[in-house]
C-alpha distance (Angstrom), angle and dihedral (degrees) to the residues before:
residue distance angle dihedral
X1 . . .
X2 3.79 . .
X3 3.77 111.3 .
X4 3.84 139.4 166.9
X5 3.71 118.8 175.5
X6 3.84 116.8 -178.8
X7 3.81 121.2 -169.0
X8 3.78 142.3 160.4
X9 3.76 102.1 70.9
X10 3.81 125.8 130.3
X11 3.74 146.2 126.8
X12 3.82 117.0 -51.1
X13 3.70 135.8 165.7
X14 3.79 121.5 -111.8
X15 3.76 109.6 -81.0
X16 3.77 92.4 29.7
X17 3.78 130.5 117.4
X18 3.78 137.9 -124.5
X19 3.87 133.7 -179.9
X20 3.74 118.3 -144.8
X21 3.73 123.9 -159.7
X22 3.77 131.7 -164.2
X23 3.71 125.0 -165.9
X24 3.80 110.9 -160.8
X25 3.72 134.5 -172.2
X26 3.76 114.8 -105.8
X27 3.77 91.3 -113.5
X28 3.79 90.6 63.0
X29 3.76 99.6 35.0
X30 3.78 108.7 38.6
X31 3.85 112.8 95.7
X32 3.75 94.4 -9.9
X33 3.78 134.0 111.6
X34 3.74 108.9 -113.3
X35 3.76 127.9 -146.9
X36 3.80 143.4 -168.4
X37 3.74 116.6 -138.1
X38 3.82 131.3 -178.6
X39 3.79 136.6 -159.3
X40 3.80 120.7 -160.8
X41 3.82 121.6 -161.8
X42 3.77 111.8 -73.1
X43 3.84 93.0 5.8
X44 3.78 136.8 98.9
X45 3.72 122.0 -101.9
X46 3.80 111.8 -91.9
X47 3.77 138.3 -166.7
X48 3.70 114.3 -105.5
X49 3.82 101.9 176.3
X50 3.82 141.8 -27.9
X51 3.76 136.5 -158.0
X52 3.74 126.0 -156.4
X53 3.81 122.7 -133.0
X54 3.84 87.2 -102.0
X55 3.81 95.1 49.0
X56 3.82 104.4 -97.4
X57 3.76 110.5 144.5
X58 3.79 140.4 -155.3
X59 3.85 128.0 -167.5
X60 3.76 131.5 -167.5
X61 3.71 110.0 -114.6
X62 3.82 92.1 -113.7
X63 3.85 93.7 61.6
X64 3.87 100.5 31.9
X65 3.80 112.3 128.9
X66 3.80 91.3 13.9
X67 3.78 105.1 62.7
X68 3.78 129.7 50.5
X69 3.78 125.7 -162.5
X70 3.76 122.2 -157.8
X71 3.78 140.3 163.6
X72 3.79 140.6 -147.9
X73 3.82 107.0 -152.6
X74 3.76 92.3 -171.1
X75 3.75 91.4 57.8
X76 3.89 98.0 36.9
X77 3.81 84.5 -126.5
X78 3.85 132.5 135.4
X79 3.78 124.9 -164.9
X80 3.74 137.5 -160.8
X81 3.81 119.0 -157.1
X82 3.78 108.2 -160.0
X83 3.79 119.0 -166.7
X84 3.83 133.7 171.8
X85 3.82 88.2 24.4
X86 3.85 117.3 -159.0
X87 3.85 128.9 -157.1
X88 3.84 86.8 -110.9
X89 3.79 89.6 64.2
X90 3.80 88.6 69.5
X91 3.72 107.9 121.4
X92 3.84 145.8 105.2
X93 3.80 106.7 -79.2
X94 3.78 122.0 -147.4
X95 3.72 135.4 -177.9
X96 3.73 127.5 -149.3
X97 3.77 141.1 141.0
X98 3.81 116.5 -68.3
X99 2.90 123.3 -81.4
X100 3.85 96.7 24.5
X101 3.81 122.8 176.9
X102 3.78 128.2 -150.4
X103 3.78 90.6 -108.7
X104 3.84 91.5 58.9
X105 3.76 122.9 93.6
X106 3.78 113.7 -83.0
X107 3.78 130.9 -171.6
X108 3.85 127.5 -131.2
X109 3.75 94.5 -89.9
X110 3.79 127.7 -143.3
X111 3.79 123.8 -97.5
X112 3.79 118.8 -123.8
X113 3.75 117.2 -171.2
X114 3.80 121.9 -177.5
X115 3.76 118.2 -167.2
X116 3.75 123.7 -154.0
């Protein structure tokens, strides 16, 4: 069964931190690069970061040095540690394999709201 369950979002003040988790089904997670994506109101979904199966990482310029992506292959789980949050980080955050397309299965996402 295909499954992506994101959690850990919430309301936080600017400068605060949140840790997102994503439990994925083995069919999505195993052997694949995994990514975190986000979609702000009125904007297209964008890639935030991804991590390869061997641990290599990539970050969008807007989150570099503030966010850290990691994965636990034994638990089919990917994480996103978000520090020094800014109001412009407000969005619904999704995880999926990388690269994921709009036509692929997507979970419900988790809302992150950063107040100024």
